[in-house]
N, C-alpha and C positions, 0 to 999 in steps of 0.2 A: 467599168468594173462594178459589179453588183455587191451590195452589202447584205449579208445574211446574218441572222441571229447567231448562227453557229460559228461563222468565220470572224465576225467583227461585231460582237454584241453591243458594245458602247456606241459605235458609229451607227449601227442599225437603229438603236433606240433614239439617238439624236436625230436621225433622218425622219423617223416616224413622228417624233415630237414636232419637228419643223413643219412637216406636212399637215399635221393637225392644226397647228397655229395658223398656217396659211389659209386653210379652209375656213377656220373660224373667222379670220379677218375678212375673207371674201364674202362670208355670210352677212357681214355688216352692210354690204353694198348691193348684193344681188342674190337671188335664188336662195333665200335664207334657209328654208327647211332642208333642201338637198345638200347644201354645203355644210350645214351643221351635222347632218348624218354622216357625211364624208369625214368631217373632223373627228367624230366619235369613233368611226371605224379605223 
């Protein structure tokens, strides 16, 4: 099941926040610049 901003805005926002946090944490251990760019996106 896909979460879209139109169908489930809160769940979509939560998923995007979690992805950003995961990339930010990953940047702490490898490929810092690329993972921080992913976190921002």
